C-alpha positions in Angstrom: 33.3 -2.3 2.4 30.2 -3.9 0.9 27.2 -4.9 3.0 27.2 -8.5 4.4 25.6 -10.6 1.7 26.4 -14.0 3.2 23.6 -16.6 3.0 22.9 -16.3 6.7 22.7 -12.5 6.6 20.5 -12.5 3.4 18.1 -15.0 4.9 17.9 -13.0 8.1 17.1 -9.8 6.2 14.4 -11.7 4.2 12.8 -13.2 7.3 12.7 -9.8 8.9 10.9 -8.2 6.0 8.4 -11.1 5.8 7.8 -11.2 9.5 7.1 -7.4 9.6 4.6 -7.7 6.8 2.9 -10.7 8.4 2.8 -9.0 11.8 1.1 -5.9 10.4 -1.5 -8.1 8.6 -2.1 -10.3 11.6 -2.5 -7.4 14.0 -5.4 -6.2 11.8 -6.9 -9.6 11.2 -6.6 -11.1 14.7 -7.4 -8.1 16.9 -9.7 -9.1 19.7 -13.3 -8.1 19.5 -14.0 -4.8 21.2 -16.1 -4.7 24.4 -19.1 -2.3 24.1 -18.9 0.7 26.3 -21.1 3.6 27.2 -21.0 6.5 24.7 -19.0 9.5 25.8 -21.4 12.4 26.7 -21.2 15.7 25.0 -18.5 17.8 26.7 -18.6 21.4 27.8 -15.9 22.0 25.1 -18.5 21.7 22.3 -18.5 18.0 21.4 -22.0 16.5 20.9 -23.4 13.0 20.8 -27.1 13.4 19.7 -28.5 11.6 16.6 -27.2 12.5 13.2 -30.3 14.4 12.1 -30.1 16.6 15.2 -26.4 17.2 14.5 -27.2 18.3 10.9 -29.9 20.6 12.2 -27.3 22.1 14.6 -24.8 22.5 11.7 -27.4 24.1 9.5 -28.4 26.6 12.2 -24.7 27.4 12.8 -23.8 27.7 9.1 -20.8 25.4 9.8 -19.7 22.1 8.4 -20.2 19.0 10.7 -17.3 16.9 11.9 -18.1 13.5 13.3 -15.3 11.6 15.2 -15.9 7.8 15.1 -13.9 6.0 17.7 -14.1 3.5 20.5 -12.9 3.2 24.1 -10.7 0.3 23.3 -9.0 2.2 20.4 -5.6 3.7 21.6 -5.2 6.0 18.6 -8.7 7.3 19.2 -7.8 8.2 22.8 -4.6 9.9 21.7 -6.6 11.9 19.2 -9.1 13.0 21.8 -6.6 13.6 24.6 -3.6 15.0 22.8 -4.3 16.1 19.3 -7.7 17.8 19.5 -6.8 19.9 22.5 -3.6 21.2 20.8 -3.7 24.9 20.1 -3.5 24.7 16.3 -6.2 22.0 16.0 -8.5 23.6 18.6 -8.4 26.8 16.6 -9.5 25.0 13.4 -12.2 23.0 15.3 -13.9 26.2 16.1 -15.1 26.4 12.5 -17.0 23.1 12.8 -19.9 21.6 14.7 -18.2 18.7 16.4 -19.6 15.3 17.4 -18.2 12.1 18.8 -19.7 8.6 18.3 -18.6 5.3 19.8 -18.8 2.6 17.1 -19.9 0.1 19.7 -22.9 2.0 21.0 -25.9 3.6 19.2 -26.1 5.8 17.2 -22.5 5.2 16.2 -22.9 1.5 15.9 -25.5 1.9 13.1 -23.8 4.8 11.4 -20.3 3.2 11.3 -20.9 1.0 8.2 -22.5 3.9 6.3 -19.4 6.0 6.8 -16.8 3.2 6.5 -15.8 3.6 10.1 -14.2 0.2 10.3 -10.6 1.5 10.7 -10.4 3.9 13.6 -10.2 6.8 14.3 -12.4 7.9 11.4 -13.3 11.6 11.0 -16.3 12.2 8.7 -17.2 15.7 7.5 -20.6 16.8 6.2 -21.7 20.1 4.7 -24.1 22.2 6.8 -27.0 20.6 5.0 -25.7 17.1 5.7 -24.2 16.4 2.2 -20.9 14.4 2.3 -17.9 16.6 2.3 -14.7 14.6 3.2 -13.3 11.9 5.5 -10.0 11.2 7.2 -8.8 7.9 8.6 -6.1 7.3 11.2 -4.2 9.3 13.7 -2.5 12.5 12.6 -0.1 14.8 14.3 -1.5 18.2 15.3 0.1 20.2 12.5 -1.0 17.8 9.8 -4.6 17.6 11.2 -4.8 21.4 11.5 -3.8 21.7 7.9 -6.4 19.2 6.8 -9.1 20.8 8.8 -8.3 24.2 7.2 -8.5 22.7 3.7 -11.8 21.0 4.4 -13.2 24.2 5.9 -12.2 26.0 2.7 -14.0 23.2 0.7 -10.8 22.4 -1.2 -10.1 18.9 -2.4 -13.5 17.8 -1.0 -16.3 15.9 -2.6 -18.0 19.3 -3.5 -14.8 20.5 -5.1 -14.5 17.3 -7.1 -18.1 17.6 -8.2 -17.4 21.2 -9.4 -14.4 20.0 -11.4 -16.5 17.3 -13.1 -19.2 19.9 -13.9 -16.5 22.2 -15.4 -15.1 19.3 -17.6 -18.0 16.8 -17.9 -16.2 14.7 -20.6 -12.8 14.5 -18.9 -12.1 11.1 -17.5 -9.6 11.9 -14.7 -11.7 14.4 -12.7 -14.6 12.0 -12.8 -12.4 9.1 -11.7 -11.1 11.2 -8.8 -14.7 12.0 -7.7 -15.7 8.3 -7.9 -12.7 7.3 -5.8 -13.5 9.9 -3.2 -17.1 8.7 -3.0 -16.0 5.1 -2.6 -13.5 6.2 0.2 -16.3 8.2 1.9 -18.6 5.2 1.8 -21.2 6.3 -0.6 -21.3 3.2 -2.8 -24.5 4.2 -4.7 -23.0 7.5 -5.8 -19.7 5.7 -6.6 -21.6 3.3 -8.8 -23.2 6.1 -10.7 -19.9 7.9 -11.3 -18.3 4.7 -12.4 -21.1 4.1 -14.9 -20.8 7.6 -16.2 -17.0 7.1 -16.6 -17.5 3.9 -18.5 -20.0 5.6 -20.8 -17.3 8.1 -21.8 -14.6 5.3 -22.1 -15.8 3.2 -25.0 -13.4 0.3 -24.6 -12.9 0.5 -20.8 -9.2 1.0 -21.5 -8.3 4.4 -20.0 -5.8 4.4 -17.1 -8.3 6.5 -15.1 -11.0 3.8 -15.3 -8.6 0.8 -15.1 -7.0 2.1 -11.8 -10.5 2.4 -10.2 -11.2 -1.2 -11.2 -7.7 -2.2 -10.0 -8.5 -0.7 -6.6 -11.7 -2.7 -6.5 -9.7 -5.9 -7.2 -7.4 -5.1 -4.3 -10.2 -5.0 -1.7 -10.6 -8.8 -1.2 -6.8 -9.1 -0.9 -6.8 -6.5 1.9 -9.6 -8.4 3.7 -8.5 -12.0 3.4 -5.2 -12.2 1.5 -7.2 -13.7 -1.5 -5.2 -13.0 -4.7 -7.8 -14.5 -7.1 -9.7 -11.3 -8.0 -6.5 -9.4 -8.6 -5.1 -12.2 -10.7 -8.3 -12.2 -12.8 -8.0 -8.4 -13.3 -4.4 -8.6 -14.3 -5.1 -11.3 -16.9 -6.6 -8.6 -19.2 -4.6 -5.6 -18.1 -2.5 -3.6 -20.6 -1.2 -0.7 -18.5 2.4 -1.3 -17.4 2.1 0.5 -14.1 -0.9 -1.5 -13.0 0.7 -4.7 -14.1 3.8 -3.9 -12.1 2.0 -2.8 -9.0 -0.5 -5.6 -9.2 2.0 -8.5 -9.5 4.2 -7.0 -6.9 1.2 -6.8 -4.6 0.5 -10.5 -5.2 4.1 -11.3 -4.6 3.9 -9.6 -1.2 0.7 -11.6 -0.4 2.3 -14.9 -1.3 5.3 -14.1 0.9 2.9 -13.6 3.8 1.4 -17.0 3.0 4.9 -18.4 2.9 5.6 -17.2 6.4 2.4 -18.5 7.7 3.1 -21.9 6.3 6.6 -21.8 7.8 5.1 -21.0 11.2 2.7 -23.9 10.8 5.6 -26.2 9.9 3.9 -26.9 6.6 7.0 -27.3 4.3 5.0 -28.2 1.2 2.7 -25.2 1.6 5.7 -22.9 2.4 7.5 -24.1 -0.8 4.3 -23.7 -2.9 3.6 -20.1 -1.8 7.3 -19.1 -2.1 7.4 -20.2 -5.7 4.1 -18.4 -6.3 5.7 -15.3 -4.8 8.7 -15.5 -7.1 6.5 -16.2 -10.1 4.6 -13.0 -9.3 7.9 -11.2 -9.2 8.8 -12.7 -12.5 5.5 -11.4 -14.0 6.0 -7.9 -12.6 9.6 -7.6 -13.8 9.0 -6.7 -17.5 6.9 -3.7 -16.3 9.4 -2.4 -13.8 10.0 1.4 -14.3 13.6 2.0 -15.6 14.5 4.1 -12.6 13.7 1.2 -10.2 15.4 -1.6 -12.1 18.5 -1.6 -9.9 16.7 -1.0 -6.6 14.2 -3.8 -7.2 16.2 -6.2 -9.3 19.4 -6.4 -7.2 17.7 -7.8 -4.1 15.4 -10.1 -6.1 18.3 -11.6 -8.2 20.4 -12.2 -5.1 17.4 -13.7 -3.2 16.8 -16.3 -5.9 20.5 -17.1 -6.0 20.5 -17.6 -2.2 17.5 -20.0 -2.5 18.7 -21.7 -5.7 18.9 -25.2 -4.2 15.1 -25.3 -3.7 14.0 -23.5 -6.9 13.3 -24.8 -10.4 15.7 -24.0 -13.3 13.2 -21.5 -14.9 13.5 -19.2 -11.9 17.3 -19.3 -11.9 17.2 -18.4 -15.6 14.9 -15.5 -14.8 17.2 -14.3 -12.1 20.1 -14.3 -14.6 18.1 -12.1 -16.9 17.4 -9.8 -14.0 21.1 -9.7 -13.1 22.1 -8.8 -16.6 19.5 -6.0 -16.6 20.7 -4.5 -13.4 24.3 -4.6 -14.5 23.4 -2.9 -17.8 21.5 -0.2 -15.9 24.5 0.3 -13.6 26.8 0.6 -16.6 24.6 3.4 -17.9 24.6 5.3 -14.7 26.8 8.3 -14.0 28.6 6.3 -11.3 29.5 3.4 -13.6 29.1 -0.3 -12.9 28.8 -1.5 -9.3 31.1 -4.4 -8.6 28.5 -5.8 -6.1 26.0 -6.1 -9.0 28.7 -7.7 -11.2 29.2 -10.2 -8.4 25.5 -11.1 -8.4 25.7 -11.6 -12.1 28.8 -13.8 -11.7 27.0 -16.0 -9.1 24.0 -16.4 -11.3 26.1 -17.2 -14.4 27.7 -19.9 -12.4 24.4 -21.2 -11.0 23.1 -21.5 -14.6 26.1 -23.4 -15.7 28.2 -20.7 -17.5 31.4 -21.1 -15.6 33.5 -19.3 -18.1 31.2 -16.2 -18.0 31.2 -16.3 -14.2 35.0 -16.3 -14.0 35.3 -13.4 -16.5 32.7 -11.4 -14.5 34.5 -12.0 -11.2 37.7 -10.8 -12.7 36.0 -7.6 -13.6 34.9 -7.3 -10.0 38.5 -7.7 -8.9 39.7 -5.0 -11.4 37.1 -2.6 -10.0 37.7 -3.4 -6.3 41.1 -5.0 -5.9 41.0 -4.7 -2.1 37.8 -6.6 -1.7 38.7 -10.1 -0.5 35.2 -11.5 -1.3 35.8 -11.4 -5.1 39.1 -13.3 -4.8 37.3 -15.9 -2.7 34.6 -16.1 -5.3 37.2 -16.7 -8.0 38.6 -19.7 -6.0 35.0 -20.9 -5.4 34.3 -21.0 -9.1 37.6 -22.7 -9.9 39.6 -19.8 -11.2 
């Protein structure tokens, strides 16, 4: 039996996806301001809390890299990291290779150092070489096995800033290693070094057209969207973009942002705003569609075409015509697959043919559905619905 694709079920699924996305964004944007607390003292297990220069001196003397754990008393994942993950046997064994420190981002010196090391999302683990040079950083809670593996990698100086610098030194004219170094510097929080590597990358990319450079700039354009759901910088970037993968990813990202705005306006009972942002979301999907990878045409196109059909009463004819093009593309892709054409996709095509005024084409397509799945009553109901 096919999945329930009734209007009520489809709308429920759509609302669930949108609400989940909105909830994730609102939890970040609307989290209550933390209450400052006293810094945790250095423990007998080897965690320190003195100023950074003293920590670097300690690491230099020990000939070990430095690990600084940025957290806060109000941060539940930080507490879990401290109470469950760090004491685990596999993680504790790796921590022995580091000088370890813990800073509370609400109390000095952690409060002043947090912006420098991009410790805005917690927990944030920052790693420095024994001489204090940036080495690596990790954000978020990890399970013991994963964190132990990452600590071992960083201790070996693999995939770190130092390793990326060595890769650039070995291939100074290659674009991708330099782009990876620039990205790592930005993620670490060293904006000055990032700017230098970006300038060096541009000097080697005469027309600013390489995918390596364009992806770095694409990631910059994403930052305002992540902070405030502002799509304008990303739209401006995409206006001049040529790389299909960035166009697809960018417009799909804008579509997701506009869907979030759609839900917000619905919650505010602003019907005009809801309708405006919903049409903007579908317009972004339309712009992304020509750049969809062939292997994702069915997975992305099927739900999109059906969604537009379900919402057809409130949408302009241009979007219905677009959905028909999508439906034709997913049926063609299905016909080329080893499994052959999927009658559910044919049914979507039939519905959109009918919605666009092609009654004859809709009836012919529904009859194909019945031939492929004669025991499915929905297709016979569809035939009667279309006047067949």
